[in-house]
C-alpha positions in Angstrom: -16.2 -1.5 -59.8 -14.2 -3.6 -57.3 -11.0 -2.0 -58.2 -12.5 1.5 -57.5 -13.4 0.3 -54.0 -10.0 -1.2 -53.4 -8.3 2.0 -54.7 -10.5 4.1 -52.3 -9.5 2.0 -49.4 -5.8 2.2 -50.3 -6.1 6.0 -50.7 -7.8 6.3 -47.3 -5.0 4.3 -45.8 -2.4 6.6 -47.3 -4.2 9.6 -46.0 -4.5 8.1 -42.5 -0.7 7.3 -42.5 0.1 10.9 -43.6 -2.2 12.3 -40.9 -0.5 10.1 -38.3 3.0 11.2 -39.4 1.9 14.9 -39.3 0.6 14.5 -35.7 3.9 12.8 -34.7 5.9 15.6 -36.3 3.8 18.2 -34.4 4.3 16.4 -31.1 8.1 16.1 -31.9 8.3 19.8 -32.5 6.6 20.5 -29.1 8.9 18.2 -27.3 11.9 19.9 -29.0 10.7 23.3 -27.8 10.2 22.0 -24.3 13.7 20.5 -24.3 15.1 23.8 -25.4 13.2 25.6 -22.6 14.5 23.1 -20.1 18.1 23.5 -21.2 17.7 27.2 -20.9 16.3 26.9 -17.4 19.1 24.5 -16.5 21.8 27.0 -17.7 20.0 29.8 -15.7 19.9 27.7 -12.6 23.6 26.7 -12.9 24.4 30.4 -13.3 22.4 31.2 -10.2 24.1 28.5 -8.2 27.5 29.7 -9.3 26.7 33.3 -8.3 25.2 32.1 -5.0 28.4 30.5 -4.0 30.6 33.4 -5.2 33.1 34.7 -2.7 31.6 38.2 -2.5 28.2 36.8 -1.6 29.7 34.5 1.0 31.6 37.4 2.5 28.4 39.6 2.6 26.4 36.9 4.3 29.2 36.3 6.8 29.3 40.0 7.7 25.6 41.0 7.5 23.8 37.8 8.6 26.3 36.1 10.8 28.0 39.2 12.3 31.5 38.0 11.4 34.3 40.5 10.6 37.7 40.4 8.9 40.5 39.6 11.3 42.9 42.4 12.0 46.2 41.5 10.3 48.1 42.3 13.5 46.0 39.5 15.2 47.0 37.0 12.6 49.5 34.4 13.8 51.2 32.0 11.4 52.5 28.7 12.7 55.5 27.1 10.9 55.7 23.3 11.0 59.2 21.9 10.8 59.8 18.5 9.1 
């Protein structure tokens, strides 16, 4: 009779450990999905940052928001420095 009780306690312990492992695996899967989403967001944000600093955008902002214009090539003066 004692061995049946001991066996039941051991079996309950094995079941408890298996449940704990299952819960940890589920949590790990969730964290893995969250990591994948964060990596995707990071890639998207890096792309947005790259396009925000693109030459065409800078030129558009300079002309539309700041009122700047391209200099006339005839107004351009080059200075040569002699060594």
